[in-house]
N, C-alpha and C positions, 0 to 999 in steps of 0.2 A: 333673652334670645340668645345671649352669648353662651349661657350655660347649656341651652338646647342644642346649639351646633357643636360644642365641645363633647357633650354626651354622644351626639351622633356620630362624629368623627371617631371618638374613642370605641365605640360599638363596631364601627367598620374596621377599624385597625385589629380589634380582637378576633372579628370574624376572619380577617385576612390571615392573621397568624394561624388560626386554628385550621384553616384550609390548607395552609402551607405544610403544617405538621401531619396533617392526616394522611394515611397511606393511599397511594393512587391505585386502587384495585384495577381500574380499567387498563393500566399499564402494565400490570403484572403478567409475566409471560405464562401461558398455559402450561400445565404439567405434560409432559409427553406421554403419550398412551403406548403402553408396550404392546408391541404387535408380535403375534405368534409366529415363529420361522415358518417359511413355506415348506410344506411337505414335498419332498422329491417325488418326481413321477416314477412309478414302478417299471415304465416301459421304455424309459429314455436312458441309454447306456451312459453312465458316469463312473469315473474312478473314485477310489475311496480318498478322503483327505485326512485321514488320522493315522495311527501307528500301524496299519495293516501292510505297508509297503515292503517290510523285511519278509513277511510271509508270501506276498506276491512274487518277489524276487526268488525266493527259494523254489517256488512252484515253476517259475519261468525257467529256471535251470534244470529242474527235474524234468520238464517237458522236453527240453534240448537233449538231455541225457538219456531219455527213453523214448526216442523217436520210433515210430513204426506202429505195430499192431498189438493190441492188449486184448485179453478177454473181457475185462470190465474195467470202466473208468468211472469213479465216482466224482460227481461234482456237487457242491453245496456250501454249507456255511460251517459254524463251529461243531455242529453235531456230526458232520462229515470228517472235518478235520480231526475230531477226536478219535477216530480210528487209531491214529498214531499216538495217542495218550491212554486214557483208559481202555480203549478198544483194541490195544496193540496184540494182545494175546488171541483174541478173536479174529483180528485180521490175519495174524500169521497162520492160523488154521485155514482160514479161506484161501490164502495166498498158496497154500500147498495144492489147492484143487485148481486155482485160476491164476492166471497173471493179471495182477491188479495195478491200478494207478489212482492215487488220491489227490484230487484238486479241490480240497475244501478249505476255505478260509473263514475263520471266526468273525462274525459280525456282518458278514455279506447278505445283502438284500438281492432281490431280483435284478435291480438295475445295475448292481455291481458285477453280478455274473455275466449280463450282456456285454458289459465293457471288458471283462476278462476274456471272453471268447473272441472277441474282435482284436485283442491285443496281446496274442501270443500264447495264450493257454489252450489253442486248438490247431496249433501249427505242427504239421508233420507227425501228428499222432492219430491213431484210429482205434477206437473201441468196438468190438462186435456187440458189446452191451454198454450202455451209458446209463448209470444210475443217478438220477436226479432228484434231489429233495431240497426246496429252497422256498422261502416265503414267511418263516416264523419271525424273521426280523423285520418284517414289512408290517406285522399284524398288531403293533402296540396301539393303544388308544388315540395316541397323538400322531399315528403314522397313517398308513394307507387303509383305504375301506376294503371290505371284502371283494367287492367288484374290481378294484384296482389290483388287489394281489392275483386274482384270477387272470387278469390281463397281463400281468407281469410275468407269471410262471407260463402263460401261453407264449408270451414273446420269447422266452428262453427256450421253450420246446422248440419253436420255428426256427430260432437262430441255430439250434443244435442240429436240426434237420438240413440246414443250409450248409453248415460246415462238415458235418458228418453224414452225408446222404445215405450211406449204407448201414449205419448203426442202428440197432434197435434201442429204443429209449425206454427205459423202465422208470416210469415216473412214480415216485411214492407220495402218498398222502403225508402231509405235514404232520409231525408228531403232536400228540397233545401236551399241553404245559399248565403249570398251576397245580398246587396240591389237591385242590378241589375244583369242580366245575366253576368256571367264571366267564365273564363276557368275552375275553380274549380266546378261551377255548371254544366257546360258542361261534366266534367268527371264524376260527380254523376249521371247525366242522362244516360250516356252510361253504368255505372255500373248497374243501376237499369234495363236498358233494358236487360241486360244479366241475372241478379238475377231472374227476373220473371220466367225463364225457370226451376228454381229449384223446383217450385210447381208441384206436381203430384195430387193435390186435394184430396189425400187420407190421408197422413200424414203431408205434407207441403203445405201451403196455402199462397197466394201472395195477399198483399194489398198495393196499391201505392196511398197515399192521398196527395202528395206533391203539386198538383196543387191548392189545395183549400187554400193554404197560399199565392198564388201569385195572383197579380192584373192583369187585362187585358193587361197592358203595360209591364208586365214581372217583376215589381218591388215587393219586399215584404214590406208590411206596417209594421212601427214600433209598431203599436198598437198590432201586432201579434208576432213579433220578434223584441224586442227592439234594440238588437245587430245584427240582421239579422242572427242569428244562433239559440239562445235559446228562448223558448217561452215564452210568457206572460201568465197571468191568462186566458185571452181571447183565446190565442192560445191552451192552454191545453182543454179548453171547446170545441173548434172546432175539436181537435184530440178525445177526448172522445165520441163527438156525432158521428164522422166518424167511428170510431171503434165498438161502441156498437152493430150495426146491426150484424157485422161479428162475434162477440163474441157469441152473441145469437144463430146464425146459427151453430157455431162449438161446442156449448155446448149442444145441443139438445140430 
């Protein structure tokens, strides 16, 4: 009997020790689930929180120093800003015909242009024609849907009409991107098909020249877009040649 109780007590002790050493899975904290960052609304004006402030300040000063009327104001993202880089020669030739003002900031999305228009980039200036191309930076897979981009561009057009009630807005189709056809280019095509309906041919006019950058096989040549997004000097020459007749028409 004594042996039995000793064995029982020993067994209980061993079990208790084993339980004490066993990991407590129930108490282990669950691993945090990585959440995708929220996608910014394409229609709510927001400032940039990256390194673009220097460019914003340059344009704010440019607006102050060039108050008054201009033939053509360009508003957009890096493709518009690029008139000052790869497009400088084509810009200079256009500038011999028209008084121009460039308000492009690389990386801008529709929501950033909305914010800029409300915060100094529409103050005391007027363009007989305002050329707008925006939306490519909204079009990434993890960014806005096609419908959201259309809403964003529409909001920019309406905001421009509010700030520049007498301007003629020349809305450009978003340029194609990617060496070959891909989902992002397909989204841009759908957006452009919807955006063309904003044109009333009284105050808003539509021009889609994207096809001139594409070869018959659907690819974009590096000679025109070295990174299949931003234009080369030749790309800006093509853009200038394509837009010039429309500018002449609207400035009559």
